[in-house]
N, C-alpha and C positions, 0 to 999 in steps of 0.2 A: 688165614683167613685177615683174626685182628689184627696183624702186623702190615698186615697191606695197608686197612684200612688208618693204621696210623702213619705211614708210611702216606697216604693220600692226603689226609689231617696236613703235613708236616709240607708236604710241597705248593698243595691249595695256599696255604698261611704263607709260604715266605715270596708265593706268584703274589701274591695281593700288598703285602709288606712293598714288596719291588716298585711294584704300580705305584703305591700312592710317596714312595719318594722321589718316582719318572715325575709325576699330578707337581707337587713343592718345586721342585728346583727346576719345573716348566713356568711357571710362575711367577717363581721371583726372578726370574730372566728380565728384566724390562732395557726395552730396546730404546735409547736416549735419541733425539728429534733433532737433528741436522741444522745447528746458528744456522746455515748459507740460507735456508727452507723458511728460519723461523723470520728472520731478517726480515729478508724481502715483505712476506705476506702482513710481518707487523708496521711498515712502514707505506704498503701501498692499498692494506684492507682495517680500517678503522672499527671497526666492529672487534674484526678478532685483535682487533689493539688491546683496546678497552676490557678485553677476556686475559687478557697477558702481560695486566701492570698488576704486581702483588699491593691488596691495601693493607694497611695505611701505607704507601710511599712515602720510602724512608730519601733523604737530600733537604736540601732546603735553595733559595730564588734569594742573591743575594743584587743588592742594587744600593747606589743612593738614592735619598730621596731629599731636597734642601742638600745641603752640609753633613747627612747623617746617612752613615749605612744604613741599611735595613735588608734587618735576616727576616723571609720568611720559612712556613716548612710546606710541605702537602698539602695539612689537613685542611678539609672543607673549598680545596679551591679543583678548579676545573683540569686537567691534564694536559697542554695540547703538547703535541711531540714532533715537532719540526727537523724531516727527515733530510740527512746529510747535501743532499744533489739541491733543492730549496740554499742551505745556507750560503751555496758554494756557488753559488747562482748571485746573489747579495755581495758576498763578502771574498774580491779576489788573493786575497791574502789567508785565507782560511788554511791551518792547520788543522789537517785529520789523524790521528792512530784511531785505532782497533788492536786491542793486546790482549789474545786469548789463552785460552787454560778451558782447564776439561771442563771445567763447575764453572766457571766464571768467564763472560766478555764482561771488559770496561772500553768505551763505544769514550771520544774525548774530540771536542774541536776549542780550538783558538785558532786568537788572534795575539801575536808574539808583540809585548811592552803596551797591552793597550788594556789588562785588567779585564777580555773577556773572553771566557772558557766557561766548555757544558764538559760534564763528563754522566753517561749515564751507565750506570752497570746490572748486566743481563746477572741470573743466574737460571741452573738446574735446578729441578724440583721434579723428582717424580720421572722423568726419563723426556718431559720441558722446561725449554725456556721463559724467562719471565722476565718484567721489571721491574729491577729489587728498588734502587737506586737514582736520581737524577738530580740532579747538582747544575743552576745554570747561577753562572755571577757577569753581572754587569759592572768593573767597580772605573 
C-alpha cells in the first residue's frame, strides 16, 4: 500500500512538472506581427501611428537655413509621417527602396543629385513593429 502511494505521488509530481514546462514554453512563444499589415495601418491610421512611434524618436532633420546647414532632433517636435504615395504624387523622379530584414526594415526615399533624402527605420520589438528612427535631409 505504501509503495502504491509513493508511486502515485511520483507520477502526480511528474505530471505537474510537465504541465508547468508546457505553460512556460507556450508563454515564451511570441508570434511576430506581419510587417505589411503594420505598414498599411501605420500610414492609414494616425491614432495607430502615434502609438507605434518609439519615443524619443531617433534621427535628425537637416535643411538649409540661410547659408548654414541646420540640424535638429525630433525632441519636442510634432512628428508628421508622410506616406510614400504622397511623395510620389509630388516628385515624379522620386526613388524608393524598402530593405527588409528579420527585426529591422529601412524605408528610403530620395531624389538623385538633389540633396533630398528620407530614411525611416522600423524595428520589431516584443512581436510588434515600431518606427525607431526618422531622418530627413533637404540639402
